[in-house]
N, C-alpha and C positions, 0 to 999 in steps of 0.2 A: 505831474507824474501819476498821481492816483487816478486822474481823469483818463489818462492813456491806458493804464492797466485795466481799469474797470470797463472800458469800452471793448477790449479784446476777449474777455472771459465768455460772454455769450457765444461769440463765434467759435471759440475752441470747443465749447460744450456741444454746439450744433454739429461740428465736424466729427467729434468723437461719436456722437449718436449715429451719424450717417455711416461711419465705418463699422459700427457694431451691427447695424441693420444689414449691411452688405454681407458681412461675415455669416450672419444667421441665414440669409437667403442662400448663400453658397453651400453651407452645411446641409440645408434642407434639400437642395438640388442633388448633392452627392448622395444623400441618404436614399433619395428616390431612384437614382440610377444604379445603385448597387445590385438590386435583384435582377435588373435587366442584364447586367454584366455576368452574373452567375448563371442566368438562364442561357446566355449566349455561349458560355463556356461548357455548359452541360449539353448543349445541342448536339455536338458531334458524337458524344458518347451514346446519347439516345438514338441518334440516327444509325450508328453502327449496330446497335442492338436490333433495331427494327429492319435493317437491311436484310433481304432474303438470302439465306444461306444456300450454297450449292447442294443439289440433291445427291444423297448417297444411296446407291442401290441397296435394297434390302436383301439380306441373305436368302429370303424366301422367294425372291423374284426370279430365280433360276440362273442368274449370272454369278459365277464363282468369284470371290475376291481375287485381286491381282496376285496377292502373295500365294494363295493356294494354287492358282493356275500356273505359277512359275515353278512349282515343285514337280520335278520329274520323277517318274516311278523308279524304284530301285531295280536292279537286275533280277532279283528274285521275284518281285512283283510282275515284271514283264514275262518271266517264264511261267508263273502261275496263271497269268491271264491268257497266255498263248495255249496252255493246256486245255482251257475251256473254250477256245475259239476254233472255228472251222475255216477261218480265213487263211489261205496258204501263205500270204505275205506276212501276217502276224506270227504264224507258227515258224516260218523260216527265219524271221528276224531273231526270234528267241533261240532257234536252233543254232544260228551262226554266232549269236552272243555266247552261247555255251562253248562253242568251238574256240572262239577267241579267248575266252576266260580260261580255257584249259592250258593256254600258254603260261599262265601264272599259278593255276590252282592244281594242276596235275601232280600226283605224288612224285616226289623226288625232284621237282623243279625248284631251282634256286635262283635268286636274283643275279643278273649278270655281274654286278660288282662283287658278289661273293664267289661265284664260280664262273668266270668268263670263259666262253668257248675258245679253244686254242686258235681257231681260224678267224676269230673276230678281231678287227683292228681296235686299238685303244679308244679312238674317237667314237667308233661304233659302240663300244662297251659303255661309254658314258651316256650316249643317246639311248641305248637299250635299257640302261638302268632307269632313266627318266620315263621311258615308255612302260617299263615294268611297274613302277610306282603308280603311274596314272591308271593303268589297266587293273592293277591289284586293288586300288581304291574303288574303282567302279564295280568290280566283281566281288567285293568283300561280302556282300549279302548272300552270295552263293556258296560260300566256303563250307557251311555246315549243312548244305542241302544233300540229302542222301542219294547216292547212286546217280551222279550227274550224267554218266555215260548212258544209262538206261533212259533217262529223260531226253537226252539228245536223240536217241533212236526213236523214241516215242513222238518227238516233235518233227521228225523228218517227214515232209509231206509227199515225198516220192514213194510210190507203192513198189512192191516187189513184182517183177515182171516174169511171166512164165516163158516168154520167148522174145527174141529180138523184134519180131513183128508186132507183138503187143507193146513193147517199149517204143517202137516207131509211131504207132497210133497214138499213144499217150503224149509223146513229145509234140507231134504235129497238132493235136487238139489243144494242148496247153499253150504252146507258143502261138498258135493261131488265134486263140481267144484272148490271151493277155499280152501278147507282143513281147518286146524286150524286157519288160518288168518281170516276166516269168523266169528269166535267167537267175533271179535271186534264189529260186528254189529248184529250177530245172536245169541249171547250168552244168552241174556235175553229171547229171544223167545224160545230157546232150554230149558232153565230152566222152563219156564211156561208150555211148552208142556209136559216135563217129569213129572212135578208135576200133571198135569191133567191126563196124561196117567196112572200113577201108582195108581191113585184114582179109575180107572175103575175096574170092577170085576176081570179081568184077569191081573191086574196091578202088582201082586206080582212077575211075571216072569221077570220084567224089573228092570234095575238098577235105583237107585235114584241119584239125583244131588242136592247138596246144592249150594246156590249162591256163597259161598266162593270158592267151588271147581271149578266152572265155571270161576270165576275171576282169580284164580291161573293159570288155563290152558290158559286163554286169555293172561296173562302176559308171559307165555312160548312161545306163538306163535306170538302175534301181538302187544300188547300194551306196551308202555314204563312204567315200573313199578319200576324204581330205587328209591332210597331214596329221590332224589330231583325232582321227577316227579310230575305233577299235581295230578295224582291219589293218590300219597303218601301224598301230602299236604292235599288233601280233606279228606283222611282217618284220618289224624291226627286231623283235625278240627272237624269232625263230630263224630268220634269214640273214640277219645282220645288215639289212638294207633299211637305213634310218633317215633318209633325206628325201623330201618331196612327197607327193601323194602316192597312193597305192600303185597306180600304173607306172609311175617313175621308179618306184622301189622294185617292182617286178622286173622291169626292163633292166635295171641295174644288176640283177642277179644273173642275167644271161651272159654267156662267155664271150660273145663276139658281136660285131656290128651286123653280120649277116643274120644271126639269130634274132636280134632285136627287130631288124627289118622284116623278117619272116613273120614274127608274132604280130607286128603292127599291120601287115597286109592281111593276115587272117582276121584280126579284129575288125578292120574296115570292111572286109567282105561279109562277115557275120552281121555287122550292123546294117549293111545295105540289104542283105537278105531278109532280116527282120522287118526293116522298113517297108520292103515290097511285099511282105507276107509270102515269100517264096523260098522255101528251104529245100528245094529239090537238089541243090548242089551238095547237100549232106545226106541225100537218100531219104528225105522225109516228104510226105505229101504226095507221093506218086501212087 
């Protein structure tokens, strides 16, 4: 028995030594791989830092930031800018803005929900109240502007005419130069001239123009007339026509189908005359 046990002790010692050596080698290998693993984990972070960032335009480069570009001027700023401008379109836009804002800013005007007109249906009263709130918010910066009526007269780009002939020359030149866009500021003058011209002894040979027809063509060429426009809100508040765009609202105020058809015929005829640059049917350009 002693001989058997004594013969196994060297083998056990050798095996234990081999196990210890292998464990030491494994520990050494793990110690060497640890920095590599940390480096590989740190690589994405360093790569993210060194990745080129998108270029941001400098404020001095001349391009305004998106947030600043998205800020629209207030009504008062538009009027003040127009007073310093000689562009008839800029001046007329401010002029018409003052006219639309008068629907809610004029002395004695009350919201439709507070003082509904007796002729306005209840559905229209609710829509008119919404239009009032929208337009009142847009026009709020004009509320403390002194003498808005005087500013409106100052911004009117149509001059005073000494005679009907002078008015005809101005209209022919303005409409010939600017086309249909000139209706934005010359439309009312055109309507007044045509009315006076057709009252003359030879006036039967000329076409007539209702104000609604001129406004419809103005919308086709120059003015913003969508359902959410200032002109649409003003029409809703003052006329009780609160559905559709401005032409639809104007046609809705006419009392008969014949009147609507007449106005549309006049609008189409004026649009064709402007496109041809031939206003002779209205006594202009002869």
